[in-house]
C-alpha positions as CSV (number, residue, x, y, z in Angstrom):
1,M,-1.5,5.5,33.1
2,T,2.2,5.4,32.0
3,V,3.7,2.0,32.8
4,L,7.4,2.1,33.7
5,P,9.7,-0.6,32.1
6,D,11.6,-2.9,34.3
7,D,14.7,-0.7,34.4
8,G,12.7,2.2,35.7
9,L,13.4,4.4,32.6
10,S,10.4,5.9,30.9
11,L,10.7,8.6,28.2
12,A,7.1,9.7,29.0
13,A,7.6,9.9,32.7
14,E,7.6,13.7,32.8
15,F,4.5,14.1,30.6
16,P,0.9,13.9,31.9
17,D,-1.5,11.5,30.3
18,A,-3.6,13.2,27.5
19,T,-7.3,12.6,27.4
20,H,-9.6,12.1,24.4
21,E,-11.4,15.3,25.3
22,Q,-8.1,17.2,25.1
23,W,-7.5,15.8,21.7
24,Q,-11.0,16.9,20.6
25,R,-10.3,20.4,21.7
26,L,-7.2,20.5,19.5
27,V,-9.3,19.3,16.6
28,E,-11.8,22.1,17.3
29,G,-9.0,24.6,17.1
30,V,-7.9,23.3,13.7
31,L,-11.5,23.4,12.3
32,R,-12.0,26.8,13.7
33,R,-9.1,28.2,11.7
34,S,-10.8,26.8,8.6
35,G,-14.0,28.6,9.4
36,R,-15.9,25.7,11.0
37,E,-17.3,26.1,14.5
38,L,-17.8,22.6,15.9
39,S,-17.1,21.1,19.3
40,G,-16.8,17.7,21.0
41,E,-18.1,14.7,19.1
42,A,-19.3,17.0,16.2
43,A,-15.7,18.1,15.6
44,E,-14.6,14.5,15.5
45,D,-17.4,13.6,13.2
46,A,-16.4,16.3,10.8
47,L,-13.1,14.3,10.2
48,S,-14.9,11.0,9.8
49,T,-15.2,9.2,6.5
50,T,-18.4,7.5,5.3
51,L,-17.8,4.1,3.5
52,E,-20.1,1.8,1.7
53,D,-22.5,-0.4,3.6
54,G,-23.2,2.4,6.1
55,L,-19.8,2.0,7.7
56,R,-18.0,5.0,9.0
57,T,-14.3,5.4,9.9
58,R,-13.3,7.8,12.6
59,P,-10.1,9.9,12.6
60,L,-8.9,8.3,15.8
61,Y,-9.4,5.0,17.5
62,T,-8.7,4.3,21.2
63,A,-9.4,1.6,23.7
64,R,-13.0,2.9,24.0
65,D,-13.6,1.7,20.4
66,G,-12.9,-1.9,21.3
67,A,-14.6,-4.8,19.5
68,P,-15.4,-8.3,20.6
69,D,-12.5,-10.6,21.6
70,P,-11.2,-12.0,18.2
71,G,-9.8,-15.1,19.9
72,L,-6.6,-16.7,18.9
73,P,-5.4,-18.1,15.6
74,G,-6.6,-21.6,14.9
75,F,-9.5,-21.4,17.3
76,A,-13.1,-20.3,16.7
77,P,-14.2,-17.7,15.6
78,F,-10.9,-17.8,13.5
79,V,-10.8,-14.1,13.1
80,R,-7.1,-14.1,13.6
81,G,-6.4,-17.0,11.3
82,S,-7.6,-20.4,10.3
83,R,-4.4,-22.1,11.5
84,P,-2.5,-21.6,14.8
85,E,0.7,-21.1,12.9
86,G,-0.7,-18.8,10.3
87,T,0.6,-19.3,6.8
88,G,3.9,-20.5,8.3
89,P,7.4,-19.0,7.7
90,G,7.1,-19.8,4.0
91,G,4.1,-17.4,3.7
92,W,0.9,-17.8,1.7
93,D,0.4,-20.0,-1.4
94,V,1.4,-18.0,-4.4
95,R,-1.2,-19.0,-6.9
96,Q,-0.7,-18.1,-10.6
97,R,-3.6,-17.8,-13.0
98,H,-3.6,-19.1,-16.6
99,T,-6.3,-18.7,-19.2
100,A,-4.4,-19.7,-22.4
101,L,-1.5,-21.7,-23.7
102,G,0.9,-20.8,-26.5
103,D,1.5,-23.0,-29.5
104,G,4.4,-24.8,-27.9
105,P,5.0,-26.3,-24.4
106,A,3.3,-24.6,-21.5
107,D,6.4,-22.5,-20.7
108,A,4.6,-19.9,-18.7
109,V,3.2,-22.5,-16.4
110,L,6.6,-23.9,-15.7
111,A,8.2,-20.5,-15.4
112,D,5.7,-19.5,-12.7
113,L,6.4,-22.7,-10.7
114,E,10.1,-22.5,-11.1
115,N,10.3,-18.8,-10.0
116,G,8.2,-18.3,-7.0
117,G,4.7,-19.7,-7.8
118,T,3.6,-22.5,-5.5
119,S,0.2,-23.5,-7.1
120,L,-1.7,-23.1,-10.4
121,W,-5.1,-21.7,-11.1
122,L,-6.2,-23.0,-14.5
123,V,-9.2,-21.5,-16.3
124,L,-10.5,-24.2,-18.6
125,G,-13.3,-24.6,-21.2
126,E,-15.4,-21.6,-22.0
127,G,-13.2,-18.5,-21.8
128,G,-10.0,-20.5,-21.1
129,I,-7.8,-23.4,-22.0
130,P,-9.6,-26.2,-23.9
131,V,-10.2,-29.1,-21.5
132,P,-8.4,-31.6,-23.8
133,E,-5.3,-29.4,-23.5
134,L,-5.1,-29.9,-19.7
135,A,-2.4,-32.6,-20.0
136,R,-0.3,-30.2,-22.1
137,A,-0.8,-27.4,-19.6
138,L,0.5,-29.6,-16.8
139,D,3.3,-31.2,-18.8
140,G,6.5,-31.2,-16.7
141,V,4.6,-30.2,-13.5
142,Y,5.3,-32.2,-10.4
143,L,1.7,-32.9,-9.5
144,D,2.5,-34.3,-6.2
145,L,4.2,-31.0,-5.2
146,A,2.2,-28.3,-7.0
147,P,-1.5,-27.9,-6.1
148,V,-3.8,-27.4,-9.0
149,V,-7.1,-25.4,-8.9
150,L,-9.5,-25.6,-11.7
151,D,-12.0,-23.0,-12.9
152,A,-14.0,-24.6,-15.7
153,G,-17.6,-23.4,-15.3
154,R,-20.1,-25.7,-17.1
155,D,-17.1,-28.0,-18.0
156,T,-16.1,-28.6,-14.4
157,V,-17.0,-32.3,-14.3
158,R,-15.3,-33.0,-17.5
159,A,-12.2,-31.1,-16.4
160,A,-12.2,-32.8,-13.0
161,E,-12.3,-36.2,-14.6
162,A,-9.4,-35.2,-16.9
163,L,-7.3,-34.0,-13.9
164,L,-8.0,-37.1,-11.8
165,R,-7.1,-39.3,-14.7
166,L,-3.9,-37.4,-15.1
167,Y,-3.0,-37.9,-11.5
168,A,-3.6,-41.7,-11.9
169,D,-1.6,-41.8,-15.2
170,K,1.4,-40.1,-13.5
171,G,1.2,-42.4,-10.5
172,V,0.4,-39.6,-8.0
173,D,-0.8,-41.1,-4.7
174,A,-4.4,-39.9,-3.8
175,G,-3.1,-38.8,-0.4
176,A,-0.6,-36.4,-2.1
177,V,-3.1,-34.7,-4.3
178,R,-3.7,-31.0,-3.4
179,G,-6.0,-28.4,-4.9
180,N,-9.6,-27.7,-5.8
181,L,-11.7,-29.0,-8.7
182,G,-13.5,-25.6,-8.7
183,G,-17.1,-26.6,-8.8
184,D,-19.2,-23.5,-8.4
185,P,-22.7,-23.8,-10.1
186,L,-24.1,-20.6,-8.4
187,G,-21.0,-18.6,-9.3
188,Y,-21.5,-19.8,-12.9
189,E,-25.1,-18.8,-12.8
190,A,-24.1,-15.4,-11.5
191,R,-21.7,-15.0,-14.5
192,T,-23.9,-16.4,-17.2
193,G,-27.5,-16.5,-16.0
194,T,-27.6,-20.2,-16.7
195,A,-28.5,-22.6,-13.9
196,L,-26.7,-25.8,-13.5
197,A,-27.8,-28.9,-11.6
198,F,-25.9,-29.5,-8.4
199,A,-25.9,-33.3,-8.4
200,P,-22.7,-33.8,-10.4
201,Y,-20.9,-31.4,-8.1
202,A,-22.1,-33.3,-5.0
203,E,-20.8,-36.5,-6.6
204,L,-17.4,-34.9,-7.0
205,A,-17.5,-33.7,-3.4
206,V,-18.3,-37.2,-2.1
207,R,-15.5,-38.6,-4.3
208,C,-13.0,-36.1,-2.9
209,A,-14.1,-36.6,0.7
210,E,-13.8,-40.4,0.4
211,G,-10.7,-40.7,-1.7
212,Y,-8.7,-37.5,-1.9
213,P,-8.2,-36.0,1.6
214,G,-6.2,-33.0,0.3
215,L,-8.5,-32.1,-2.6
216,R,-11.6,-29.9,-2.4
217,A,-14.4,-30.1,-4.9
218,L,-16.1,-26.7,-4.6
219,T,-15.2,-23.0,-4.7
220,V,-17.4,-20.3,-3.4
221,D,-16.3,-17.5,-5.7
222,A,-17.3,-14.0,-4.6
223,L,-15.6,-12.3,-7.5
224,P,-18.8,-12.2,-9.6
225,Y,-20.4,-10.0,-7.0
226,H,-17.3,-7.8,-6.5
227,E,-16.9,-7.4,-10.3
228,A,-20.6,-6.4,-10.7
229,G,-19.9,-3.4,-8.4
230,G,-20.8,-4.9,-5.1
231,S,-19.6,-3.6,-1.8
232,A,-17.5,-5.5,0.7
233,A,-20.5,-6.5,2.8
234,Q,-22.4,-7.6,-0.3
235,E,-19.4,-9.7,-1.4
236,L,-19.2,-11.3,2.0
237,G,-23.0,-11.8,2.3
238,A,-23.3,-13.4,-1.1
239,S,-20.5,-15.7,-0.4
240,L,-22.1,-16.8,2.9
241,A,-25.4,-17.4,1.2
242,T,-23.6,-19.5,-1.5
243,G,-21.7,-21.4,1.0
244,V,-24.8,-22.2,3.0
245,A,-26.6,-23.4,-0.1
246,Y,-23.7,-25.7,-0.9
247,L,-23.7,-27.1,2.7
248,R,-27.4,-27.9,2.4
249,E,-26.8,-29.8,-0.9
250,L,-23.8,-31.6,0.3
251,T,-25.4,-32.9,3.5
252,E,-28.4,-34.0,1.5
253,A,-26.0,-35.9,-0.7
254,G,-24.8,-37.9,2.3
255,L,-21.8,-35.9,3.6
256,G,-21.5,-35.1,7.2
257,V,-21.4,-31.4,8.2
258,E,-17.6,-31.5,8.9
259,Q,-17.0,-33.3,5.6
260,A,-19.1,-30.7,3.7
261,L,-17.3,-27.8,5.3
262,G,-14.0,-29.4,4.3
263,Q,-15.0,-29.4,0.6
264,L,-15.3,-25.6,0.3
265,E,-12.8,-22.9,-0.5
266,F,-13.8,-19.2,-0.6
267,R,-12.4,-16.8,-3.2
268,Y,-12.4,-13.0,-2.4
269,S,-11.1,-9.9,-3.9
270,A,-8.3,-7.7,-2.5
271,T,-8.4,-4.0,-3.4
272,A,-5.9,-1.2,-2.8
273,D,-8.1,-0.1,0.1
274,Q,-5.7,-1.8,2.5
275,F,-7.5,-1.7,5.8
276,L,-10.9,-2.6,4.3
277,T,-9.4,-5.7,2.7
278,I,-7.7,-6.8,5.9
279,A,-11.0,-6.3,7.8
280,K,-13.0,-8.1,5.1
281,L,-10.9,-11.3,5.3
282,R,-11.0,-11.3,9.1
283,A,-14.7,-10.7,9.0
284,A,-15.3,-13.5,6.5
285,R,-13.6,-16.0,8.8
286,R,-15.7,-14.9,11.7
287,L,-18.9,-15.1,9.8
288,W,-18.2,-18.6,8.4
289,A,-17.2,-19.8,11.9
290,R,-20.7,-18.6,13.0
291,V,-22.3,-20.6,10.2
292,A,-20.3,-23.7,11.2
293,E,-21.3,-23.2,14.8
294,V,-25.0,-23.0,13.9
295,C,-24.5,-26.2,11.8
296,G,-23.1,-28.0,14.9
297,A,-19.5,-28.2,13.8
298,P,-17.7,-25.2,15.4
299,A,-14.3,-26.8,15.3
300,A,-14.5,-27.3,11.5
301,G,-15.4,-23.6,10.8
302,A,-12.0,-22.5,9.7
303,Q,-12.5,-20.9,6.3
304,T,-9.9,-21.5,3.5
305,Q,-9.4,-18.3,1.6
306,H,-8.1,-17.7,-1.9
307,V,-7.7,-14.0,-2.5
308,V,-7.3,-12.3,-5.9
309,T,-6.2,-8.7,-6.5
310,S,-9.3,-6.9,-7.8
311,P,-9.9,-6.8,-11.5
312,V,-12.2,-3.8,-11.0
313,M,-9.4,-1.6,-9.9
314,M,-7.1,-2.5,-12.8
315,T,-6.8,0.4,-15.4
316,R,-6.1,0.2,-19.1
317,R,-4.5,3.7,-19.2
318,D,-1.1,4.0,-17.5
319,P,-1.3,0.3,-16.6
320,W,2.1,0.5,-14.8
321,V,0.3,2.0,-11.8
322,N,-1.5,-1.3,-11.5
323,M,1.8,-2.7,-10.1
324,L,1.4,-0.3,-7.1
325,R,-2.3,-1.2,-6.7
326,T,-1.7,-5.0,-6.7
327,T,1.3,-4.6,-4.3
328,V,-0.9,-2.9,-1.7
329,A,-3.7,-5.4,-2.3
330,A,-1.4,-8.3,-1.9
331,L,0.0,-6.9,1.2
332,A,-3.5,-6.5,2.6
333,A,-4.4,-10.1,1.6
334,G,-1.3,-11.4,3.4
335,V,-1.9,-9.3,6.5
336,G,-5.5,-10.3,6.5
337,G,-4.6,-14.0,6.6
338,A,-5.3,-15.3,3.1
339,D,-4.2,-18.9,2.5
340,A,-3.5,-18.3,-1.2
341,V,-3.0,-15.1,-3.1
342,T,-3.2,-14.4,-6.8
343,V,-1.6,-11.2,-8.0
344,L,-3.1,-10.3,-11.4
345,P,-0.4,-9.1,-13.8
346,F,-0.4,-5.3,-14.4
347,D,-1.6,-5.8,-18.0
348,H,-4.5,-8.0,-17.0
349,A,-7.1,-5.5,-18.3
350,L,-5.4,-5.3,-21.7
351,G,-5.3,-8.9,-22.7
352,L,-2.9,-11.8,-22.2
353,P,0.0,-10.9,-19.9
354,D,3.5,-11.1,-21.2
355,A,6.5,-12.7,-19.4
356,F,7.5,-9.5,-17.7
357,A,4.1,-8.9,-16.2
358,R,3.8,-12.4,-14.9
359,R,7.3,-12.1,-13.3
360,I,6.4,-8.9,-11.5
361,A,3.1,-10.5,-10.3
362,R,5.0,-13.4,-8.8
363,N,7.7,-11.3,-7.4
364,T,5.2,-9.1,-5.6
365,S,4.4,-11.9,-3.2
366,S,8.0,-13.0,-3.0
367,I,9.1,-9.6,-1.8
368,L,6.3,-9.3,0.7
369,I,7.1,-12.7,2.1
370,E,10.8,-12.9,1.8
371,E,11.9,-9.3,2.2
372,S,9.0,-7.6,4.1
373,H,8.6,-10.7,6.3
374,L,4.8,-10.4,6.5
375,A,4.4,-14.0,7.3
376,R,6.6,-14.1,10.3
377,V,3.8,-12.8,12.6
378,V,0.3,-14.3,12.7
379,D,-2.4,-11.6,12.2
380,P,0.0,-8.6,12.5
381,A,-3.0,-6.2,12.3
382,G,-4.7,-7.9,15.3
383,G,-5.1,-5.7,18.3
384,S,-5.3,-2.5,16.2
385,W,-8.3,-0.7,17.5
386,Y,-9.1,0.5,14.0
387,V,-8.8,-2.9,12.4
388,E,-10.8,-4.7,15.1
389,R,-13.6,-2.1,15.0
390,L,-13.7,-2.2,11.2
391,T,-13.7,-6.0,11.2
392,D,-16.7,-6.0,13.6
393,D,-18.7,-3.3,11.8
394,L,-18.2,-5.0,8.5
395,A,-19.1,-8.4,9.9
396,E,-22.4,-6.9,11.2
397,A,-23.2,-5.3,7.8
398,A,-22.4,-8.5,5.9
399,W,-24.4,-10.7,8.3
400,S,-27.4,-8.4,7.8
401,F,-27.1,-8.7,4.0
402,F,-26.7,-12.5,4.3
403,R,-29.9,-12.7,6.4
404,S,-31.8,-10.6,3.9
405,V,-30.8,-13.0,1.1
406,E,-31.9,-16.0,3.2
407,R,-35.2,-14.4,3.9
408,D,-35.7,-13.9,0.2
409,G,-35.2,-17.6,-0.5
410,G,-31.4,-18.0,-0.6
411,Q,-28.7,-17.2,-3.2
412,A,-30.2,-19.0,-6.1
413,A,-33.5,-17.2,-5.6
414,V,-32.1,-13.7,-5.4
415,L,-30.0,-14.4,-8.5
416,R,-33.0,-15.5,-10.5
417,S,-35.4,-12.9,-9.2
418,G,-33.0,-10.1,-10.1
419,R,-33.0,-8.8,-6.6
420,L,-29.2,-9.3,-6.2
421,R,-28.5,-7.6,-9.6
422,T,-30.5,-4.6,-8.4
423,D,-28.7,-4.4,-5.1
424,L,-25.3,-4.5,-6.8
425,A,-26.3,-2.0,-9.4
426,T,-27.5,0.4,-6.8
427,T,-24.2,0.2,-5.0
428,W,-22.3,0.6,-8.2
429,A,-24.4,3.6,-9.2
430,E,-23.5,5.4,-6.0
431,R,-19.8,4.5,-6.4
432,S,-19.9,5.7,-10.0
433,K,-21.0,9.1,-8.8
434,R,-17.9,9.3,-6.5
435,L,-15.7,8.3,-9.4
436,A,-17.3,10.8,-11.7
437,R,-16.7,13.6,-9.1
438,R,-13.2,12.3,-8.4
439,R,-14.1,11.7,-4.8
440,E,-12.6,8.3,-5.4
441,P,-9.5,9.2,-7.5
442,I,-7.9,6.8,-10.0
443,T,-4.2,7.6,-10.4
444,G,-3.2,7.9,-14.0
445,V,-6.8,8.1,-15.2
446,S,-8.9,10.6,-13.3
447,E,-5.9,12.1,-11.5
448,F,-2.5,12.8,-13.1
449,P,-3.2,11.3,-16.5
450,L,-0.4,11.2,-19.1
451,L,-1.7,12.0,-22.5
452,S,1.6,11.4,-24.2
453,E,1.9,7.8,-22.9
454,K,2.5,5.1,-25.4
455,P,-0.3,2.6,-25.4
456,V,0.5,-0.9,-24.0
457,E,-0.7,-3.6,-26.4
458,R,-1.3,-7.2,-25.7
459,P,-2.9,-10.2,-27.5
460,P,-6.5,-10.5,-26.7
461,A,-7.4,-12.8,-23.8
462,P,-10.2,-15.4,-24.3
463,E,-13.6,-13.9,-23.8
464,P,-14.9,-14.9,-20.3
465,P,-18.4,-16.3,-19.8
466,S,-21.1,-13.6,-19.9
467,G,-24.8,-13.2,-19.9
468,G,-25.3,-12.8,-16.1
469,L,-24.1,-10.1,-13.8
470,P,-22.2,-7.3,-15.5
471,R,-18.4,-6.8,-15.1
472,V,-17.6,-3.2,-14.2
473,R,-14.3,-1.3,-14.0
474,R,-13.5,1.8,-12.1
475,D,-12.0,3.5,-15.2
476,E,-14.8,2.7,-17.6
477,A,-16.3,6.3,-17.8
478,Y,-12.9,7.9,-18.3
479,E,-11.8,5.2,-20.7
480,E,-14.8,6.1,-22.9
481,L,-13.7,9.7,-22.9
482,R,-10.1,8.9,-23.7
483,A,-11.2,6.6,-26.5
484,R,-13.1,9.5,-28.1
485,S,-9.9,11.7,-27.8
486,D,-7.8,8.9,-29.3
487,A,-10.2,8.6,-32.3
488,H,-10.0,12.4,-32.8
489,L,-6.2,12.2,-32.7
490,A,-6.1,9.4,-35.3
491,R,-8.6,11.3,-37.5
492,T,-7.1,14.8,-37.3
493,G,-3.5,14.4,-36.1
494,A,-4.2,16.4,-32.9
495,R,-6.1,16.0,-29.7
496,P,-8.9,18.3,-28.7
497,R,-7.4,21.3,-26.9
498,I,-8.4,23.8,-24.2
499,Y,-6.7,27.1,-23.5
500,L,-5.8,28.0,-19.9
501,A,-6.1,31.7,-19.5
502,T,-4.1,32.6,-16.3
503,I,-4.4,35.9,-14.5
504,G,-1.7,37.4,-12.2
505,S,1.5,35.8,-10.9
506,P,2.3,32.1,-10.8
507,A,1.6,32.1,-7.0
508,E,-2.0,33.3,-7.8
509,Y,-2.9,31.0,-10.7
510,T,-0.7,27.9,-10.4
511,A,-3.0,25.8,-8.1
512,R,-6.1,26.3,-10.2
513,A,-4.3,26.0,-13.5
514,S,-2.9,22.7,-12.4
515,F,-6.3,21.6,-11.2
516,A,-7.9,22.5,-14.6
517,A,-5.1,20.9,-16.6
518,N,-5.4,17.7,-14.6
519,L,-9.2,17.7,-15.0
520,F,-9.3,18.1,-18.7
521,Q,-6.5,15.7,-19.4
522,A,-8.7,13.0,-17.7
523,G,-11.0,13.4,-20.7
524,G,-8.2,13.4,-23.3
525,I,-8.3,17.2,-23.7
526,E,-4.9,18.7,-24.1
527,P,-4.3,21.9,-22.0
528,V,-2.5,24.8,-23.8
529,T,-0.7,27.3,-21.5
530,E,1.6,29.2,-23.8
531,G,0.9,32.0,-26.2
532,E,-2.5,33.6,-27.0
533,F,-5.8,32.0,-27.4
534,A,-6.0,32.7,-31.1
535,D,-2.8,30.7,-31.7
536,S,-3.7,27.8,-29.4
537,G,-5.9,25.7,-31.7
538,A,-8.5,25.6,-29.0
539,T,-12.2,26.5,-29.2
540,E,-12.8,26.7,-25.4
541,A,-10.9,28.3,-22.5
542,V,-10.6,28.1,-18.7
543,V,-9.9,31.2,-16.6
544,C,-7.5,30.4,-13.8
545,S,-6.5,32.6,-10.8
546,S,-7.4,33.6,-7.3
547,D,-10.8,34.7,-6.0
548,A,-9.5,38.2,-5.5
549,L,-8.4,38.6,-9.1
550,Y,-11.6,36.9,-10.3
551,A,-13.5,39.7,-8.7
552,E,-11.4,42.3,-10.5
553,Q,-10.8,40.8,-13.9
554,A,-12.8,37.6,-14.6
555,G,-15.4,39.3,-16.7
556,Q,-12.9,41.3,-18.7
557,V,-10.8,38.2,-19.4
558,A,-13.9,36.3,-20.5
559,E,-14.9,39.1,-22.8
560,S,-11.5,39.1,-24.5
561,L,-11.5,35.4,-24.9
562,R,-14.9,35.5,-26.7
563,A,-13.6,38.3,-28.9
564,A,-10.6,36.0,-29.8
565,G,-13.1,33.2,-30.8
566,A,-13.7,31.2,-27.6
567,R,-17.1,29.5,-27.9
568,H,-17.2,28.4,-24.2
569,V,-15.5,29.9,-21.2
570,F,-14.9,28.0,-18.0
571,L,-13.7,29.4,-14.7
572,A,-11.7,27.2,-12.3
573,G,-13.5,27.7,-9.0
574,R,-16.9,28.7,-7.7
575,G,-18.9,31.9,-7.8
576,E,-20.8,34.0,-10.2
577,Y,-18.9,36.1,-12.7
578,P,-20.0,37.9,-15.8
579,G,-19.2,36.2,-19.1
580,I,-18.5,32.8,-17.6
581,D,-20.4,29.9,-19.1
582,S,-19.6,27.2,-16.5
583,Y,-17.4,26.4,-13.5
584,V,-15.0,23.5,-12.7
585,F,-14.1,22.9,-9.1
586,A,-13.2,20.1,-6.7
587,G,-16.2,17.8,-6.5
588,C,-17.8,18.8,-9.8
589,D,-19.1,16.0,-12.0
590,A,-15.9,15.6,-14.1
591,V,-17.3,13.0,-16.4
592,D,-20.3,15.1,-17.2
593,V,-18.2,18.2,-17.8
594,L,-15.7,16.4,-20.0
595,S,-18.4,14.5,-22.0
596,A,-20.3,17.8,-22.7
597,T,-17.0,19.5,-23.6
598,L,-16.1,16.8,-26.2
599,D,-19.6,17.0,-27.6
600,R,-19.3,20.8,-28.2
601,M,-15.8,20.2,-29.7
602,G,-17.3,17.7,-32.2
603,V,-15.3,14.8,-30.8
604,S,-17.5,11.8,-31.4
């Protein structure tokens, strides 16, 4: 029904209301022209996309796809935000991460705080800044203004004592202290395989609850599960199981349920999948609110979220594209209601970031807050039929995973039994297939690679703790192929080459020639398009043209290439043609094709 505005003018007044069924018929027509005879729901299903965790996104959402009422910001179930005012006009907390100090003063720390950063995330001890260097790291920092979050693994208690002592030495009132001591024994066990006793962390939590009202003691870090290849639902489910385990320990240590809930902060990843990230953060608040409700403290169920742009999505090749990825991820984190956001520098995967990379990371949040005005509206995605449905579906999947962990004895039990490792590995194996087939493209790596790019070099970062769950990257299979090509270039002065044998006019061969060039460059193989095969320096070739010309000439061209010395002849497309050894096409296993090609070329 068209609703007229108060002045009686409606631009849609002369148009009848369209129905969902009418739209489906239009979709049927489009599919029919592509040779697919489908009708009704089947036509709509053909345009749907399957995600991890059994989720499925449809091409169109309407009021019929409504989800449960998400409530209002600041009220249970906190889907629309933990606070009624959202993050406020100043936006989210811009939290900058530091893992190392230079030889002199901690200039990078001060530069972050003086130029847009609002809090610090310090990695200390194993894989980070030595704990005795904490005072130097915070030299010149106004500790009553800038919250400090620690991430010290097995050294958490020692680092916490050093920080609390520093507050006392600088005369900072206990009521003004803000931040998190970062205790996360199960997260450390996930990273290293080493179990830690919880009692010291419980003592820190009691100490914070009784003496430092703005300081939390524990972090529920879901990054280990994300970085091991886990899905969004697995990341959420593992965080819930960890949070529940900590609640049990804290209440046994003497804290009330509301006090225990107040000691936890949750850390999640944000990826360039914008809508999934938004839905994940909204679902996380809903799920934690349910936990608090079951524990008898529904009003204390507002989850505090620290969101970090995904390390898994960061690439080492063409790292400049990471700026685009982290911008989308930070936008999703802000729209999703994150309390604090850490944008990893674009060179994070290469080593220690330089000043330029840190500046861009800070300014990403500054632009989103100050120029894009994302913080002016609380939960701007709320009410979107798509976002609400995806939030609900993801919450259901995550809750199911959480319950399965609890049935198997809880988070510690599934870590020690290997069950969680197996679950995450299974998910990553399926995702790796999509990456290999370029169904999940990686710009600058599997798509549109630039072989002539100059490598970006950085000093090595401290080695993070290891020995537990693996750390995966989306680009790892392609990175291995490119490394083989680089070694060949260093050894011989040239990259491995492949000749593109085009047939017909540019209109007939350009699409498939571009596809083939893109594909082989993803493995560090340089395409040659000029001259004859014998002069190309290649040992293999790809025939590129239209299906019609393939039927007429593919066999003849393949025969001439072999006569010129080609040891292996590809064809860009599908079919069966004489003289062709193998075929490359959209959806083929690019990693397998490229690896086998480099093997034949003698590129070790």
